[in-house]
N, C-alpha and C positions, 0 to 999 in steps of 0.2 A: 520546432522550439529549441532555444538554445540553453535550456536549463541543464546544469546538474551534473551534477556529477553525480542494517548492511548486515545475516549469518547464514552459514551453510543452510539450504533449503533442506528440511528434514525429510528423510525418506518417507516417513509416514504420511506427511503432507502430500508429497508428489504422488504417492500411490492413491491417495485419497482422491486427488483431483483427477489423475488419468481414469480411475475407475468409474468416477462418476460421469465425466465428460464422454467416455467410450459408450455410455448407454443412451447418449442423446444423439439421434441421427441428424438432428437439426443443428447440432454443434460440430459437425465435421471439422470445419476449419480452425475451431478452438482446440479439437483433439490433436490435430496435426503440430498446432503451436506448442502445447503441453509435452507431446511426444519429443519435439526437438529440444525443449527446454530440459526435459528429463535427460536426455543423452548429454547435453552440455554439462550439467551439473555432475553426472555420473563420470563422465570422462575427466572433468576437472578434480573432482574431491574423492571419487571412488565411493565404497559403500560409507553411508553416513553412520554416525555413532548414535548413542542414545538421545533421549530427549533432553539431555542436559546440555545440548548444543543451543537450545533456546534461550538458557539463562542469562547470557551476556546480553541479549536483547531485550528480554522481557523481564522486568523486576519481579520479586516475589509478589504472588497475588495477582498478576497481570499476565494473563496468558493469552496467545492467539487463538483464534475460534478453532483452527486446525490443529488441534492436539489429539491424543488418544481418545477414542470414544468410549462411553460406558455402554452397558447393555441397553439402555433406553435410547441410545442414539444421539445423546447430547454430548458436547464436548466436556471431557473431564477438566476440572480447574475453572471452569467459566460459570459464573454466577448466573442464575436464572434471569436476572435483569440485564446483565451483559448479553446474553444468549438472544434475548428478545430484542435488544436494541441491534445487535448484529444482523439478525434475521429481518428486521423491519427495513434496515438500510439496504441490505442485499436485495430483497425484494423490489424494492423501489429502483435501485440502480440496474438490476438484471433487466427490468421492464424499459427503463429509459435507454439503455445502451445495446440491448439484444445481446446479453451475454448469459452465461449460465449462471443461475442463481446461487446454486451450490459452491460453486468456484469463487464466485463474488462474495459469498459469506466468508471464505477462508481470507481472501484479500482484505476484507473490512477488519477481520481480527488482527491480520499482521499490521495494519495501518494504526489501528488502536495502540497495539504493543510499542510501536516505534514512537508513536506521537506521546504516550504517557512516559516513556523513557526519557525523551528529550524535551518534555515539558511544553508540548504544543497542543492545540486543540485537535483532536482526531479527526473532526469534521473538515477542518482546514487540509489536512494531508489527503483526506479522500477526495475532497474537491479539486485539489491539484491533480490528483491521479486522473479524475474524471475528464478533466479539461486537457491534460497532457496526452493521455494514450486512450481514452473511452475503455479502460480496463484490459487491453490488450499487451500481454506481457512480453511480447516480443515486437512490438511496435518500434520502428526505425525511421527517422527523418532523413532527409537529403542532406542535412547539417551533421548528421552522426550522432543525433539524441538518441538514446536507446532504452527500452523497457518501459514498464509502468509509469514512472517519474520523469522519462525522457532525459537521462544522464548523458553527458558527452564524457567518456571515459578520458579522453585525452587532458581534460581540464581537471579531472578529480581522481587521477590514477592513485594519488597517495591514500584516499579514502577507499579505494577498491582493493589496494594491495594487500590489506589484511584479511581480505576475504577471498583471495585466491587470485587476483589481478583483473584486468579488464573483461574478461569472459564472465565474471561474476556479475556483471550488470543485468544478465537476462535472468539472474535467480530473484524471484519476486521479494523474498524476504530481505535479500541484500539490496536490491533496487529501492525498496521502499524505505528501508533505514538509512541509506547513504542520502536519497532524495530529502528525506525529512532532516538530515544533519546539514544539508546545503541550505535549506530554507531557514533552519534555525540561524545559521551563521549570517545570512542575509539580513534577517530580522534585527540581530544584535549590532551588526555593522552599520545599518542604516536608522535603526530605531523608528522605523515606519513600515507598518506592513504593506501598504500599496507600493511603495518603492521597492521592498524587499521582493515583492511578486512580480514586478516589472524587471528587477534584476534576475530573478530566476528564470524568466522567459527571454531574457536577452532583449528586452523591448524598452530600454530606459529612454529611448528617443521618440516613444509615443506618447505624445501629450495628451491624447484622450485616455490613456490606461486601460486599453480594452481589455487586456489579459486580466488584471485585476478584477475588473467588472465582472468577467466571465467567471472566476474563482469565487468571488464572493456572493455572486447569485446563485452558484451551484451550492455553496455552503449554507446559504439561507434556505434553499430547498430541502438540503438534508437536516437542516435543524427542525424545520416543519415536520419531516417524517418522524423524527425522533420525539418531538413535542406530542404527537399524536399517538404514541406508544404508551399504554397504561404505566404509570409510576416511573417513567424514565425521564420526564421533563426536566427533574433538577439534575440528573446524573449527566446532562449534556454541558453543564457549566465546568469550565477549566479549573482545576485545583489551584489554591492560592500559591502565588509565585509565578504561574505560567505568563508567559507574554501574551498569549492570546486566549 
């Protein structure tokens, strides 16, 4: 894909992901991927600071799933409704794409945080991740698109620069935030979701809009998952003023 082209991946999140994936023999490939990711982030940023690093990505009251855990095991700062939503989506996506459910839970939380910050529908962002990388944080195409949302660093270096440069593209939090920024820019530029998605994919010449169809079909499936979760149907609606 030709898409794309964003905060420090908190040490607590990385530790949590690595700890859980290491316990799963069936997820050996994912363990290796996350280990490589941890090394990249550690070499680039060194020891990460407090949870305050999240604040520029996640507005007050909107936290990622992968935050400090309470004694009950539930993420601190995430409401019961939000957690139920994240878990329902993570369960569906983990089965569909054969990835770790707990890792996917964290990524779903990050996608919600970035989408809310930038005024997009979280399900749209998650659908793009699914189509682009199938939730592989170190996915890389022959065209040079990298990470969860398949960002091409040379086209979006200015967005990556504030997060440490091109190497930050493999940081899940950075990749999701930058990818969401790019998608929002394309939506504002074109005024049309379908065209924006085709632009994101670098497929404007596709008269059949195959990429758009894939993303919107995936979004529809995600919406069905959320609608079946008790008391969550209404929470799927974008807030007033969101373009999607």
